[in-house]
C-alpha positions as CSV (number, residue, x, y, z in Angstrom):
1,X,23.5,-48.4,67.4
2,X,23.0,-46.4,64.2
3,X,19.8,-44.4,63.7
4,X,17.7,-45.5,60.7
5,X,17.3,-42.9,58.0
6,X,13.8,-41.5,57.3
7,X,12.3,-41.0,53.9
8,X,12.9,-37.3,54.1
9,X,16.6,-38.0,54.7
10,X,16.8,-40.1,51.6
11,X,15.0,-37.3,49.6
12,X,17.5,-34.8,51.0
13,X,20.5,-36.9,49.9
14,X,19.0,-37.6,46.5
15,X,18.2,-34.0,45.7
16,X,21.6,-32.8,46.9
17,X,23.3,-35.3,44.6
18,X,20.9,-35.1,41.7
19,X,22.3,-33.8,38.4
20,X,20.6,-34.4,35.1
21,X,22.6,-35.9,32.3
22,X,21.5,-33.2,29.8
23,X,21.0,-30.0,31.7
24,X,20.2,-28.0,28.6
25,X,17.3,-30.4,27.7
26,X,15.9,-30.2,31.3
27,X,16.2,-26.4,31.2
28,X,14.2,-26.2,27.9
29,X,11.6,-28.7,29.2
30,X,11.1,-26.9,32.5
31,X,10.7,-23.5,30.8
32,X,8.3,-25.0,28.3
33,X,6.2,-26.7,31.1
34,X,6.1,-23.4,33.0
35,X,4.6,-21.7,29.9
36,X,2.1,-24.4,29.4
37,X,1.1,-24.3,33.1
38,X,0.7,-20.5,33.1
39,X,-1.5,-20.7,30.0
40,X,-3.6,-23.5,31.4
41,X,-4.1,-21.7,34.7
42,X,-5.1,-18.4,33.1
43,X,-7.3,-20.3,30.6
44,X,-9.2,-22.0,33.4
45,X,-9.5,-18.7,35.4
46,X,-10.6,-16.5,32.4
47,X,-12.5,-18.7,30.0
48,X,-12.7,-22.2,31.6
49,X,-11.3,-23.7,28.4
50,X,-8.1,-25.3,27.4
51,X,-6.9,-24.9,23.8
52,X,-9.7,-26.5,21.7
53,X,-11.6,-28.0,24.6
54,X,-14.5,-26.1,26.3
55,X,-14.8,-26.3,30.0
56,X,-12.6,-29.4,30.7
57,X,-12.3,-28.3,34.3
58,X,-15.3,-27.6,36.5
59,X,-13.6,-25.7,39.3
60,X,-11.5,-22.5,39.2
61,X,-9.3,-24.1,41.8
62,X,-7.6,-26.0,39.1
63,X,-6.3,-22.7,37.7
64,X,-4.5,-21.9,40.9
65,X,-3.1,-25.5,40.9
66,X,-1.5,-25.0,37.4
67,X,-0.2,-21.6,38.4
68,X,1.5,-23.3,41.3
69,X,2.9,-25.9,39.0
70,X,4.4,-23.2,36.8
71,X,6.1,-21.8,40.0
72,X,7.4,-25.3,40.7
73,X,8.9,-25.4,37.2
74,X,10.7,-22.1,38.0
75,X,11.9,-23.6,41.2
76,X,13.3,-26.6,39.3
77,X,15.1,-24.2,37.0
78,X,16.7,-22.5,40.0
79,X,17.7,-25.9,41.4
80,X,19.5,-26.8,38.2
81,X,21.7,-23.7,38.4
82,X,21.8,-23.5,42.2
83,X,25.6,-23.3,42.3
84,X,25.5,-20.0,40.4
85,X,22.2,-18.6,41.5
86,X,22.3,-19.3,45.3
87,X,26.0,-19.2,46.1
88,X,25.8,-16.0,48.2
89,X,23.3,-13.7,49.7
90,X,23.5,-11.1,47.0
91,X,22.9,-13.7,44.3
92,X,20.0,-15.2,46.2
93,X,18.2,-11.8,46.5
94,X,18.9,-11.0,42.8
95,X,17.7,-14.4,41.7
96,X,14.4,-14.1,43.6
97,X,13.7,-10.6,42.3
98,X,14.6,-11.6,38.7
99,X,12.4,-14.8,38.8
100,X,9.5,-12.7,40.2
101,X,9.8,-10.2,37.4
102,X,10.2,-12.9,34.7
103,X,7.2,-14.9,36.0
104,X,4.9,-11.8,36.2
105,X,6.0,-10.7,32.7
106,X,5.3,-14.1,31.2
107,X,1.9,-14.2,33.0
108,X,1.0,-10.8,31.8
109,X,2.2,-11.4,28.2
110,X,0.3,-14.7,27.9
111,X,-2.8,-13.1,29.4
112,X,-2.8,-10.3,26.9
113,X,-1.9,-12.4,23.8
114,X,-4.3,-15.3,24.4
115,X,-7.2,-13.8,26.4
116,X,-7.3,-9.9,26.3
117,X,-6.1,-8.9,22.8
118,X,-8.4,-8.9,19.7
119,X,-6.2,-10.1,16.9
120,X,-9.0,-9.9,14.3
121,X,-7.5,-6.5,13.2
122,X,-4.4,-8.4,12.1
123,X,-6.1,-11.4,10.6
124,X,-8.5,-9.4,8.5
125,X,-5.7,-6.9,7.3
126,X,-2.8,-9.3,7.0
127,X,-2.6,-8.8,3.3
128,X,-2.5,-5.0,3.8
129,X,0.3,-5.3,6.4
130,X,2.3,-7.6,4.1
131,X,1.8,-5.9,0.7
132,X,0.5,-2.4,1.3
133,X,-2.6,-0.6,0.1
134,X,-2.0,-0.7,-3.6
135,X,-1.3,-4.4,-4.0
136,X,-4.3,-5.0,-1.7
137,X,-6.8,-2.9,-3.7
138,X,-5.4,-3.8,-7.2
139,X,-5.0,-7.6,-7.1
140,X,-3.9,-7.7,-10.8
141,X,-0.5,-6.2,-9.9
142,X,0.3,-8.9,-7.2
143,X,1.9,-11.1,-9.9
144,X,4.9,-8.8,-9.8
145,X,5.8,-10.0,-6.4
146,X,5.8,-13.7,-7.0
147,X,9.1,-14.0,-9.1
148,X,10.8,-12.5,-6.0
149,X,9.1,-15.1,-3.7
150,X,10.2,-17.9,-6.0
151,X,13.8,-16.7,-6.2
152,X,14.1,-16.1,-2.5
153,X,12.8,-19.6,-1.8
154,X,15.4,-21.1,-4.2
155,X,18.2,-19.0,-2.6
156,X,17.2,-20.1,0.9
157,X,16.9,-23.7,0.0
158,X,20.2,-23.7,-1.9
159,X,22.0,-21.9,0.9
160,X,20.8,-24.3,3.6
161,X,21.4,-27.3,1.3
162,X,25.0,-26.4,0.8
163,X,25.7,-26.5,4.6
164,X,25.8,-30.3,4.5
165,X,23.8,-30.7,7.7
166,X,21.0,-33.2,8.4
167,X,18.0,-32.7,6.2
168,X,15.4,-32.6,9.0
169,X,17.1,-29.5,10.5
170,X,15.8,-27.5,7.6
171,X,12.8,-29.6,6.3
172,X,11.0,-29.6,9.7
173,X,11.0,-25.8,10.2
174,X,10.2,-25.3,6.5
175,X,7.2,-27.6,6.7
176,X,5.9,-25.8,9.7
177,X,6.3,-22.5,7.9
178,X,4.7,-23.9,4.7
179,X,1.6,-25.0,6.7
180,X,1.3,-21.6,8.4
181,X,1.8,-19.8,5.1
182,X,-0.9,-21.8,3.3
183,X,-3.4,-21.2,6.1
184,X,-2.6,-17.4,6.3
185,X,-2.7,-16.9,2.5
186,X,-5.8,-18.9,1.6
187,X,-8.2,-18.5,4.6
188,X,-11.0,-15.9,4.3
189,X,-9.5,-12.5,4.1
190,X,-12.6,-10.6,5.2
191,X,-15.3,-11.3,7.8
192,X,-18.5,-13.0,6.7
193,X,-21.0,-10.6,5.0
194,X,-18.4,-8.4,3.3
195,X,-17.2,-8.6,-0.3
196,X,-13.7,-9.8,-1.0
197,X,-11.9,-9.7,-4.4
198,X,-9.1,-12.0,-3.2
199,X,-8.4,-15.0,-5.5
200,X,-7.7,-17.8,-3.0
201,X,-7.0,-20.5,-5.7
202,X,-4.5,-18.5,-7.7
203,X,-2.6,-17.6,-4.5
204,X,-2.6,-21.2,-3.3
205,X,-1.2,-22.5,-6.6
206,X,1.6,-19.8,-6.7
207,X,2.5,-20.4,-3.0
208,X,2.6,-24.2,-3.5
209,X,4.9,-23.6,-6.5
210,X,7.2,-21.4,-4.4
211,X,7.3,-24.0,-1.6
212,X,8.0,-26.9,-4.0
213,X,10.8,-24.8,-5.6
214,X,12.3,-24.3,-2.1
215,X,12.1,-28.0,-1.3
216,X,13.6,-29.0,-4.6
217,X,16.5,-26.5,-4.4
218,X,17.3,-27.7,-0.9
219,X,17.3,-31.4,-1.8
220,X,19.3,-30.8,-5.0
221,X,22.1,-28.7,-3.4
222,X,22.1,-31.0,-0.3
223,X,22.6,-34.1,-2.5
224,X,25.3,-32.4,-4.6
225,X,27.3,-30.7,-1.9
226,X,27.1,-33.2,0.9
227,X,30.2,-35.1,-0.5
228,X,31.7,-32.2,-2.4
229,X,35.1,-30.8,-1.9
230,X,35.4,-27.9,0.6
231,X,36.6,-25.4,-2.1
232,X,33.5,-26.2,-4.2
233,X,31.2,-25.4,-1.2
234,X,33.2,-22.2,-0.5
235,X,32.9,-21.0,-4.1
236,X,29.1,-21.7,-4.1
237,X,28.5,-20.0,-0.7
238,X,30.9,-17.0,-1.2
239,X,30.4,-16.3,-4.9
240,X,27.4,-18.0,-6.5
241,X,24.9,-17.3,-3.7
242,X,25.8,-13.6,-3.3
243,X,25.7,-13.0,-7.1
244,X,22.3,-14.7,-7.3
245,X,21.1,-12.6,-4.3
246,X,22.1,-9.3,-6.1
247,X,20.5,-10.6,-9.3
248,X,17.3,-11.4,-7.4
249,X,17.2,-7.8,-6.0
250,X,17.8,-6.2,-9.5
251,X,15.2,-8.4,-11.1
252,X,12.7,-7.5,-8.3
253,X,13.1,-3.8,-9.0
254,X,12.8,-4.4,-12.8
255,X,9.6,-6.5,-12.5
256,X,8.0,-4.1,-10.1
257,X,8.9,-0.9,-12.0
258,X,10.3,-1.6,-15.4
259,X,12.6,1.0,-17.0
260,X,11.1,3.1,-19.8
261,X,13.1,1.4,-22.5
262,X,11.6,-2.0,-21.6
263,X,8.1,-0.5,-21.6
264,X,8.6,1.3,-24.9
265,X,9.8,-1.9,-26.6
266,X,6.7,-3.7,-25.4
267,X,8.6,-6.3,-23.3
268,X,6.6,-5.4,-20.1
269,X,3.8,-3.2,-19.2
270,X,4.2,-0.1,-17.1
271,X,4.8,-1.1,-13.5
272,X,4.1,0.1,-10.0
273,X,5.9,3.3,-8.9
274,X,8.1,2.8,-5.8
275,X,6.1,5.5,-4.1
276,X,3.1,3.1,-4.1
277,X,4.9,0.2,-2.6
278,X,4.1,-0.6,1.0
279,X,3.8,-3.0,3.9
280,X,6.5,-5.4,5.2
281,X,7.5,-5.9,1.6
282,X,8.6,-2.3,1.4
283,X,10.7,-2.7,4.6
284,X,12.4,-5.7,3.1
285,X,13.1,-3.8,-0.1
286,X,14.6,-0.9,1.7
287,X,16.8,-3.0,4.0
288,X,17.9,-5.2,1.1
289,X,18.8,-2.2,-1.1
290,X,20.6,-0.4,1.6
291,X,22.6,-3.5,2.5
292,X,23.6,-4.2,-1.1
293,X,24.4,-0.6,-2.0
294,X,25.7,0.4,1.4
295,X,28.2,-2.5,1.4
296,X,29.7,-1.2,-1.8
297,X,29.8,2.4,-0.4
298,X,31.4,1.1,2.8
299,X,34.1,-0.8,1.0
300,X,34.9,2.3,-1.1
301,X,35.0,4.7,1.8
302,X,37.0,2.3,4.0
303,X,39.8,2.0,1.4
304,X,39.5,5.7,0.5
305,X,40.0,6.7,4.1
306,X,43.1,4.6,4.4
307,X,44.5,5.9,1.1
308,X,47.7,7.9,1.2
309,X,46.4,10.2,-1.6
310,X,44.5,13.2,-0.3
311,X,42.2,13.1,-3.3
312,X,40.7,9.9,-1.9
313,X,41.2,10.2,1.8
314,X,39.9,13.8,2.4
315,X,36.5,13.3,0.7
316,X,36.1,9.9,2.4
317,X,36.7,11.4,5.8
318,X,34.4,14.3,5.1
319,X,31.5,12.0,4.0
320,X,32.0,9.5,6.9
321,X,32.2,12.1,9.6
322,X,29.4,14.2,8.2
323,X,26.9,11.4,7.9
324,X,27.8,9.8,11.2
325,X,27.5,13.1,13.0
326,X,23.7,13.3,12.4
327,X,20.9,11.0,13.5
328,X,19.2,8.9,10.8
329,X,15.8,10.6,11.4
330,X,17.4,14.0,10.4
331,X,18.9,12.5,7.3
332,X,15.5,11.0,6.3
333,X,13.8,14.4,6.6
334,X,16.6,15.9,4.6
335,X,15.9,13.3,1.9
336,X,12.2,14.1,2.0
337,X,12.5,17.9,2.1
338,X,15.8,19.1,0.7
339,X,17.2,16.3,-1.5
340,X,14.7,16.8,-4.4
341,X,16.1,20.3,-5.0
342,X,19.5,18.8,-5.6
343,X,18.4,15.7,-7.6
344,X,15.5,16.9,-9.7
345,X,17.5,18.5,-12.5
346,X,19.2,15.2,-13.0
347,X,17.0,12.5,-11.4
348,X,13.4,12.9,-10.4
349,X,13.6,10.5,-7.5
350,X,10.5,9.6,-5.5
351,X,10.3,9.3,-1.7
352,X,11.3,5.6,-1.7
353,X,14.3,6.1,-4.0
354,X,15.5,9.0,-1.9
355,X,15.1,6.9,1.3
356,X,17.1,4.1,-0.3
357,X,19.9,6.6,-1.1
358,X,20.0,7.9,2.4
359,X,19.9,4.5,4.1
360,X,22.7,3.3,1.8
361,X,24.9,6.2,2.6
362,X,24.2,6.0,6.3
363,X,24.8,2.2,6.4
364,X,27.9,2.6,4.2
365,X,29.5,5.1,6.5
366,X,29.1,2.9,9.5
367,X,30.3,-0.2,7.6
368,X,33.3,1.8,6.4
369,X,34.5,2.3,10.0
370,X,33.8,-1.3,10.8
371,X,35.8,-2.5,7.8
372,X,38.5,0.0,8.5
373,X,39.1,-1.7,11.8
374,X,39.3,-5.0,10.1
375,X,41.7,-3.7,7.5
376,X,44.0,-2.4,10.1
377,X,44.0,-5.8,11.9
378,X,45.3,-7.6,8.8
379,X,49.1,-8.1,9.2
380,X,51.3,-6.0,7.0
381,X,53.1,-9.2,5.8
382,X,49.9,-10.3,4.0
383,X,50.1,-7.3,1.7
384,X,53.8,-7.6,1.2
385,X,53.5,-11.3,0.3
386,X,50.7,-10.7,-2.2
387,X,52.7,-7.9,-3.9
388,X,55.8,-10.1,-4.0
389,X,53.8,-12.7,-5.9
390,X,53.0,-10.2,-8.6
391,X,49.5,-9.2,-7.6
392,X,48.5,-5.6,-8.3
393,X,47.4,-3.3,-5.5
394,X,43.8,-3.7,-6.5
395,X,44.0,-7.5,-6.6
396,X,45.8,-7.4,-3.2
397,X,43.1,-5.3,-1.6
398,X,40.2,-7.1,-3.0
399,X,41.4,-10.7,-3.0
400,X,43.7,-10.8,0.1
401,X,43.1,-7.9,2.5
402,X,39.3,-7.4,2.2
403,X,38.2,-11.0,2.7
404,X,40.3,-11.2,5.9
405,X,38.9,-7.9,7.1
406,X,35.3,-9.1,6.4
407,X,36.0,-12.3,8.3
408,X,37.2,-10.6,11.4
409,X,34.5,-8.0,11.5
410,X,31.6,-10.3,10.4
411,X,29.8,-10.1,13.8
412,X,29.9,-6.3,13.7
413,X,28.7,-6.2,10.1
414,X,25.7,-8.5,10.8
415,X,24.9,-6.4,13.8
416,X,24.9,-3.3,11.7
417,X,22.6,-5.0,9.2
418,X,20.2,-5.9,12.0
419,X,20.2,-2.3,13.1
420,X,19.5,-1.2,9.5
421,X,16.5,-3.6,9.3
422,X,15.0,-2.1,12.5
423,X,15.8,1.5,11.3
424,X,13.5,1.0,8.3
425,X,10.6,1.4,10.7
426,X,11.5,5.1,10.9
427,X,10.3,5.8,7.4
428,X,6.7,5.9,8.6
429,X,7.6,9.4,9.8
430,X,7.7,10.5,6.1
431,X,4.2,9.2,5.4
432,X,5.5,6.1,3.5
433,X,3.1,3.2,3.8
434,X,5.5,0.8,5.5
435,X,4.3,-1.8,8.0
436,X,4.3,0.6,11.0
437,X,2.5,3.3,9.1
438,X,-0.2,0.8,8.1
439,X,-0.4,-0.5,11.7
440,X,-1.0,3.0,12.9
441,X,-4.0,3.6,10.6
442,X,-5.6,0.1,10.9
443,X,-7.4,1.0,14.1
444,X,-9.1,3.9,12.2
445,X,-11.4,1.2,10.7
446,X,-14.7,1.4,12.5
447,X,-14.8,-2.3,13.4
448,X,-11.3,-2.1,15.0
449,X,-11.4,1.2,16.8
450,X,-9.1,1.2,19.9
451,X,-7.0,-1.8,18.8
452,X,-3.7,0.2,18.4
453,X,-1.8,-2.0,20.8
454,X,-2.5,-5.2,18.9
455,X,-1.5,-3.8,15.5
456,X,1.7,-2.2,16.7
457,X,2.8,-5.1,18.8
458,X,2.3,-7.5,16.0
459,X,4.5,-5.5,13.6
460,X,7.0,-5.1,16.3
461,X,7.1,-8.8,16.9
462,X,7.7,-9.4,13.1
463,X,10.7,-7.1,13.3
464,X,12.0,-8.9,16.3
465,X,11.6,-12.3,14.6
466,X,13.5,-11.2,11.6
467,X,16.2,-9.7,13.7
468,X,16.5,-12.9,15.8
469,X,16.7,-14.9,12.6
470,X,19.5,-12.7,11.3
471,X,21.4,-13.1,14.5
472,X,21.2,-16.9,14.3
473,X,22.5,-16.6,10.7
474,X,25.4,-14.5,12.1
475,X,26.2,-17.2,14.7
476,X,26.2,-19.8,11.9
477,X,28.6,-17.8,9.8
478,X,30.8,-17.2,12.8
479,X,30.9,-21.0,13.5
480,X,31.8,-21.8,9.9
481,X,34.5,-19.2,9.9
482,X,35.9,-20.5,13.2
483,X,35.2,-17.3,15.1
484,X,33.5,-19.0,18.2
485,X,36.7,-18.8,20.1
486,X,40.3,-17.8,19.6
487,X,41.6,-21.3,19.1
488,X,39.2,-22.0,16.3
489,X,40.0,-18.7,14.7
490,X,43.7,-19.5,14.7
491,X,43.0,-22.9,13.3
492,X,41.1,-21.3,10.4
């Protein structure tokens, strides 16, 4: 006579055979629920509140309950990947230790961000962190930044619109960003009882105009290129957008600090010297300039090093090896201390201009080595075929060899650009008012004394977000180029 199965037996069989249809979705939901439960448990224990509701729970026991539920979410995550995490004794021990470290890190981070930190130092000084001291104290000069904001919005909208993807994949994140931007730009910039010279209405109108331009450019390019031929999309993405990006950068420099001949002819008034720029805006300017100029330097040095003529190869090798042999910090101090003695007879460059020069050279030397590896990977038959068709050596290098080298080295190029963006934080050592320099001095304000961690962590998080966004762009480019795996690369 067969023994009847108990409820526990049925549960054991069901759990052993259970496999969700969409494991990725369950992983994201379980991780999200663990974060919500940790926040809820800490909120009950520390402030007896939950988001916008005050004291929805009468007993602190509920805090322990939600902490336990967060541990249950982690247990469900481990169950989803049990075949890999618990297949032997070493993996079991490693998994338990890693989960313990991750859980305590998340718990500590949420506790600091939502309950211990005082973010008023960021909220009150957000304009200073973004624009720097001059544009904060002299509001009449802020108009010089808005043409750049409009053009960048149009470029982003046009770039995403040409991808041909579903509109909500861009419109939803853009709408969330628009709401956050409007709140951050138009809310009270100073605490009550203090005087503020900030014009909320003018900022709101300009910001809404930039957002409308972004929406319009996205919808227009999406409508035009969703059914366009592939060559038309490629021309727009590989030629039109880069040219517009370089033009945007040049226009930004001209509007901020117009050349003397423009000022003398009365076309524009005297601008803001680069030495007075600051904030995150300065970090973006430095990284953009170094990428644009450094890429040109890298291409020239890469071809120069591969040249058979000593007049090109020897100087290229000397420049590359000299720059790459020293740390970036040393070269920045050289730009700050020694470079004026060499440039002043010809060019009276300020600190920002000299920093751009050094960053461009430093980036160009590393890009040269990356591109040189890509150039060597191009088959010799490509060059011979191009020459047999009547193309000159310059046309062959620029139209045949270089595009293939860039394609194969794209991940390394983007990684170098991400490193450059993070390296711009080093300029605070020179006394330049970049975001990190401002974050260091904000706690000197008497109402924010001792809040160094909040200021520095916030700026560090901004750098991380931008780097993460650039890495996602890199993945998108690799996917479009067929570089996700070897078979797609061969198909492309």
